[in-house]
MARDRENLO-562212 format. One line per field, with one value per residue (C-alpha): residue in one letter; x, y, z. Coordinates in nm, 4 decimals, m for minus. Example, Ala and Ser with C-alpha at 12.3 -4.5 7.8 and 13.67 -1.06 7.14 Angstrom:
// residues 2
res	c(a/s) .
east	c(1.2300/1.3670) .
north	c(m0.4500/m0.1060) .
up	c(0.7800/0.7140) .
***
This chain:
// residues 293
res	c(m/i/a/c/l/p/e/v/r/n/t/v/i/p/i/g/i/r/s/a/v/a/l/v/l/g/a/a/t/a/a/a/l/y/a/q/t/p/e/q/s/a/a/p/v/v/e/r/a/g/q/y/v/d/a/y/e/k/t/f/s/g/m/v/c/e/e/r/q/i/q/k/l/v/r/s/d/g/r/v/r/k/v/r/e/l/k/s/d/l/l/l/v/t/l/g/d/g/r/m/p/v/f/r/d/v/l/e/v/d/g/k/a/v/r/n/r/e/d/r/l/r/k/l/f/l/e/q/s/r/t/a/v/e/q/a/q/l/i/a/e/e/s/a/r/h/n/i/g/l/g/r/f/g/i/s/p/f/r/p/l/r/v/l/l/p/d/i/a/s/g/f/r/f/t/w/s/g/r/t/l/g/f/e/e/f/r/s/p/s/f/f/r/n/t/i/g/s/k/q/w/d/l/m/s/r/g/s/f/v/v/e/a/v/t/g/r/v/l/s/v/e/l/t/a/a/g/p/p/p/t/r/t/a/k/l/a/v/d/y/r/e/h/a/e/l/q/l/l/v/p/v/r/m/r/e/e/y/w/r/p/d/e/p/k/e/d/r/t/e/a/e/s/s/y/s/n/f/r/r/f/q/v/l/t/e/e/a/v/k/i/p/k) .
east	c(m5.8198/m5.7496/m5.8023/m5.9689/m5.8516/m6.1271/m6.1627/m5.9779/m6.1027/m5.9523/m5.6942/m5.3405/m5.0908/m4.7498/m4.4662/m4.2850/m4.5924/m4.6667/m4.3124/m4.3468/m4.6817/m4.5380/m4.2417/m4.4642/m4.7008/m4.4051/m4.2462/m4.5765/m4.6240/m4.2711/m4.3190/m4.6444/m4.4873/m4.1498/m4.1492/m4.1945/m4.1368/m3.8658/m4.1476/m4.3312/m4.0189/m3.9244/m4.2371/m4.1393/m3.7827/m3.9092/m4.1380/m3.8557/m3.6167/m3.8801/m3.9194/m3.5417/m3.5110/m3.7915/m3.6161/m3.2778/m3.3889/m3.5261/m3.1965/m2.9892/m3.1999/m2.9797/m2.6614/m2.3623/m2.0780/m1.7794/m1.7853/m1.4710/m1.5553/m1.3540/m1.5428/m1.4081/m1.5028/m1.4040/m1.3824/m1.5304/m1.1792/m1.1273/m0.8998/m0.9744/m1.0392/m1.1012/m1.0905/m1.2645/m1.2065/m1.4663/m1.4714/m1.8189/m2.0365/m2.3438/m2.6569/m2.9740/m3.2834/m3.6537/m3.8890/m4.2531/m4.3774/m4.2115/m3.9106/m3.5588/m3.3271/m2.9525/m2.7891/m2.4396/m2.2265/m1.9054/m1.6056/m1.3192/m1.2893/m0.9668/m0.7992/m0.9019/m1.1481/m1.4823/m1.4983/m1.7654/m1.8936/m2.0100/m2.2172/m2.3665/m2.4680/m2.6336/m2.8392/m2.9377/m3.0343/m3.1579/m3.3327/m3.6837/m3.8546/m3.7878/m3.9573/m3.7595/m3.8237/m3.6935/m3.3873/m3.3228/m3.3444/m3.1009/m2.8498/m2.8794/m2.8196/m2.5268/m2.3625/m2.4325/m2.2454/m1.9163/m1.9981/m1.8570/m2.0126/m2.3701/m2.6302/m2.7074/m3.0305/m2.9642/m2.7944/m2.6838/m2.5756/m2.9094/m3.1485/m3.1413/m3.2611/m3.5947/m3.6868/m3.7718/m4.0215/m4.3799/m4.5182/m4.2227/m4.1741/m4.5275/m4.3994/m4.1336/m4.1265/m3.8912/m3.7217/m3.5247/m3.2351/m2.9725/m2.8982/m2.9846/m3.3062/m3.3542/m3.5872/m3.7308/m3.9503/m4.2737/m4.4816/m4.4834/m4.3894/m4.0604/m3.8393/m3.5702/m3.6719/m3.4786/m3.5894/m3.5022/m3.6348/m3.9981/m4.0451/m3.9857/m3.8910/m3.9201/m3.5949/m3.6964/m3.4706/m3.3511/m3.0832/m3.0287/m2.9754/m2.7690/m2.9942/m2.9830/m3.3070/m3.3815/m3.3048/m3.3757/m3.0463/m2.9098/m2.5391/m2.5087/m2.7050/m2.6425/m2.8877/m2.9252/m3.1861/m3.2499/m3.5042/m3.5568/m3.3483/m3.2581/m3.2396/m2.9172/m2.8539/m2.7392/m2.5586/m2.4657/m2.3453/m2.3257/m2.1597/m2.2645/m2.0546/m2.0995/m1.9960/m1.8628/m1.9626/m2.2995/m2.3822/m2.5505/m2.4575/m2.3224/m2.2341/m1.8623/m1.8359/m2.0505/m1.9711/m2.1662/m2.1691/m2.3762/m2.3876/m2.6185/m2.6571/m2.7728/m2.4492/m2.1704/m1.8978/m2.0034/m1.8010/m1.9083/m1.9295/m1.7890/m1.7761/m1.6443/m1.7173/m1.6038/m1.7693/m1.6321/m1.6567/m2.0248/m2.1692/m2.4855/m2.5827/m2.6197/m2.8034/m2.6960/m2.9327/m2.7529/m2.8850/m2.5592/m2.5340/m2.2529/m2.1352/m1.8912/m1.5445) .
north	c(m6.0938/m5.9758/m6.2388/m6.1149/m6.2492/m6.3387/m6.0978/m6.2153/m6.0979/m6.1442/m6.3821/m6.3787/m6.4655/m6.5733/m6.3330/m6.5887/m6.6509/m6.2771/m6.2170/m6.4901/m6.3536/m6.0012/m6.1329/m6.3163/m6.0186/m5.7807/m6.0003/m6.0316/m5.6549/m5.5942/m5.8497/m5.6880/m5.3427/m5.4151/m5.7518/m5.7428/m6.0094/m5.9439/m5.9030/m5.6409/m5.4372/m5.4452/m5.2625/m4.9037/m4.9576/m5.0844/m4.7815/m4.5344/m4.7184/m4.7160/m4.3390/m4.3039/m4.5111/m4.3174/m3.9851/m4.1399/m4.2437/m3.8972/m3.7428/m3.9840/m3.9632/m3.8078/m3.8735/m4.0264/m4.2191/m4.4117/m4.7883/m4.9998/m5.3675/m5.6883/m5.9960/m6.3490/m6.6948/m6.9370/m7.3120/m7.5584/m7.6263/m7.2543/m7.1737/m6.8498/m6.9237/m6.5711/m6.2101/m5.9045/m5.5459/m5.2777/m4.9045/m4.7559/m4.4574/m4.5482/m4.3320/m4.3730/m4.2370/m4.2166/m4.3448/m4.2459/m4.5901/m4.5571/m4.7750/m4.6610/m4.8313/m4.7871/m4.7141/m4.8596/m4.6938/m4.8942/m4.6688/m4.9194/m5.2970/m5.4533/m5.1114/m5.0299/m4.7498/m4.8513/m4.7382/m4.5002/m4.4247/m4.0686/m4.1730/m4.4580/m4.2251/m3.9858/m4.2656/m4.4233/m4.1062/m3.8698/m4.0719/m3.9312/m4.2333/m4.4436/m4.4328/m4.3995/m4.7666/m4.8785/m4.6590/m4.8063/m5.1573/m5.0705/m4.9273/m5.2353/m5.4667/m5.2590/m5.2679/m5.6359/m5.7516/m5.6813/m5.9131/m6.2625/m6.5673/m6.6236/m6.3629/m6.1144/m5.9498/m5.5811/m5.5542/m5.2142/m5.0985/m4.9173/m5.1995/m5.3990/m5.0863/m5.1144/m5.4139/m5.1530/m4.9551/m5.0193/m5.1921/m5.4315/m5.4665/m5.6047/m5.9244/m5.9773/m6.0785/m5.8655/m5.9127/m5.6593/m5.7225/m5.4669/m5.2845/m5.5800/m5.5834/m5.9358/m6.0092/m6.3105/m6.3040/m6.5039/m6.3585/m6.4349/m6.2785/m6.2296/m5.9195/m6.0929/m6.3266/m6.5583/m6.5846/m6.9104/m6.9361/m6.8261/m6.9015/m6.6824/m6.8305/m6.6813/m6.6249/m6.5745/m6.3342/m6.3408/m6.1483/m5.8514/m5.4757/m5.2841/m4.9868/m4.6826/m4.7323/m4.3620/m4.2289/m4.5400/m4.4954/m4.8169/m4.8808/m5.2180/m5.5071/m5.8758/m6.0699/m6.4152/m6.4862/m6.8503/m7.0643/m7.4232/m7.5908/m7.4904/m7.1342/m6.9739/m6.8418/m6.4841/m6.3501/m5.9866/m5.7458/m5.3642/m5.1189/m4.7524/m4.4729/m4.1022/m3.8713/m3.5465/m3.3169/m3.4731/m3.5235/m3.8569/m4.2222/m4.3489/m4.7011/m4.7669/m5.1407/m5.4229/m5.7937/m6.0406/m6.4174/m6.6260/m7.0023/m7.2912/m7.5328/m7.8087/m7.7747/m7.8036/m7.8350/m7.5169/m7.1969/m6.9563/m6.5894/m6.3373/m5.9583/m5.6881/m5.3201/m4.9920/m4.6505/m4.2962/m3.9562/m3.8879/m3.5954/m3.4718/m3.5867/m3.3040/m3.2813/m2.9778/m2.7713/m2.8509/m3.2070/m3.3604/m3.5767/m3.4762/m3.6777/m3.4632/m3.6065) .
up	c(1.6329/1.9923/2.2602/2.5820/2.9173/3.1636/3.4565/3.7681/4.1089/4.4533/4.3158/4.4379/4.1654/4.2940/4.2124/3.9969/3.7832/3.7585/3.6328/3.3741/3.2539/3.2315/3.0361/2.7896/2.7434/2.7028/2.4387/2.2535/2.2549/2.1310/1.8560/1.7491/1.7410/1.5839/1.4073/1.0305/0.7730/0.5104/0.2556/0.4646/0.5355/0.1652/0.0432/0.1374/0.0133/m0.3230/m0.3498/m0.2794/m0.5105/m0.7873/m0.7520/m0.7626/m1.0830/m1.2525/m1.1812/m1.2652/m1.6149/m1.6864/m1.5745/m1.7820/m2.0996/m2.3657/m2.1685/m2.3474/m2.1892/m2.3154/m2.2739/m2.2930/m2.3088/m2.3202/m2.4414/m2.4054/m2.5249/m2.2500/m2.3052/m2.0567/m1.9211/m1.8471/m2.1417/m2.3286/m2.6948/m2.8294/m2.7070/m2.8504/m2.7342/m2.8101/m2.7514/m2.7859/m2.7104/m2.5071/m2.5357/m2.3279/m2.5044/m2.4141/m2.6851/m2.7178/m2.6101/m2.2688/m2.3427/m2.2550/m2.5064/m2.5010/m2.8350/m2.8509/m3.1199/m3.1636/m3.2337/m3.2283/m3.2605/m3.1307/m3.1409/m3.5002/m3.5827/m3.7362/m4.0994/m4.2351/m3.8855/m3.9570/m4.2606/m4.0613/m3.7783/m4.0205/m4.1765/m3.8468/m3.6591/m3.9271/m4.1974/m4.1786/m4.3363/m4.0277/m3.6886/m3.3649/m3.2844/m3.6245/m3.5847/m3.2421/m3.3863/m3.6656/m3.4202/m3.1976/m3.4936/m3.6175/m3.2745/m3.2117/m3.5224/m3.3438/m3.0505/m3.0182/m2.8563/m2.7465/m2.8376/m2.5609/m2.4476/m2.5137/m2.1763/m2.0538/m1.7062/m1.6764/m1.7636/m1.4351/m1.2520/m1.4359/m1.2185/m0.9524/m1.1625/m1.0373/m1.3500/m1.3625/m0.9855/m0.9551/m1.1187/m0.8493/m0.4835/m0.2714/0.0657/0.2698/0.5068/0.6095/0.2844/0.0603/m0.1405/m0.2707/m0.5632/m0.7438/m1.0526/m1.0688/m1.3547/m1.7268/m1.9645/m1.7858/m1.7764/m1.9865/m2.2703/m2.4998/m2.8636/m3.0366/m3.3893/m3.3804/m3.0098/m2.7074/m2.3705/m2.0237/m1.8369/m1.4749/m1.2861/m0.9286/m0.7450/m0.5173/m0.5080/m0.2535/m0.1725/0.0531/0.2470/0.3047/m0.0455/m0.2546/m0.4393/m0.5909/m0.5312/m0.7052/m0.8501/m0.9111/m1.1284/m1.2817/m1.5508/m1.6375/m1.8184/m1.9339/m2.2080/m2.4749/m2.3369/m2.2192/m1.8704/m1.8148/m1.5105/m1.4604/m1.1946/m1.2058/m0.9659/m0.9396/m0.7890/m0.7176/m1.0033/m0.8556/m1.1437/m1.2264/m0.8557/m0.9163/m0.9244/m1.2547/m1.3674/m1.3402/m1.4020/m1.5442/m1.5611/m1.7768/m1.8312/m2.0746/m2.1077/m2.1966/m1.9029/m2.1403/m2.3436/m2.0827/m2.3493/m2.5288/m2.4846/m2.2121/m2.3141/m2.0658/m2.0872/m1.8585/m1.9222/m1.7688/m1.8125/m1.8203/m1.9928/m1.9219/m2.1221/m2.2951/m2.6443/m2.9004/m3.2328/m3.4346/m3.6494/m3.9747/m3.9451/m3.8307/m3.5231/m3.2935/m2.9952/m2.7958/m2.7487) .
***
């Protein structure tokens, strides 16, 4: 609504008052033209970032990289109880239902090669009696058996980016300040979920992206997903850097933490991963899966 000032005729307004009025009107005009709430200014950034992530996933589908991960079980007093080192190939694949799962193929556990890997790959990728979704589930289960500590949520360095895709972003509130795009989830079912027995629990996410406002490119993300007892809390952070040959940002480091707030004496699970050797996945015509070295 625009308020109309009554017409003033033959009225002399002292200079001091006129200056004050001009100052107030000028400030109001400037505020109307330039002031935006953090939520309003976030909208175009979220849109550009969503477009970036959509194109990014298409570019990365079928890309393989090497993941080196160190997992730790940390006691409540800070002492490390157990360490596990994994070397894996990570493959991002597009499924027909729109999901973008990451297949983690563990190559070495604590410096020792995984036995019968080639036969396992052939069965998982090429067995025609199984659907792509079933194959993905088998690969996830096969990889997960090498983990230690609390169960994880299929985390990959690509998954947090999906918060910015339109269908998922609609369940989040965003704010924009500088280069920081803050987010907080409000809608159920949540992006991350915790399954305990036959029940699934919402783990509401909040955190922030560092984003290039003009291009929408995501440089880093920090995220915490938490729910009510007896669920576990997850915290993760991913850094992305320019890859000279691929000419796009790739994940270089991911840090994860998992713990149960209602069990303060229980071990905390920590993991730190690094990524390198990015290349294209190949399936050869003689029905053998080949991941380039």
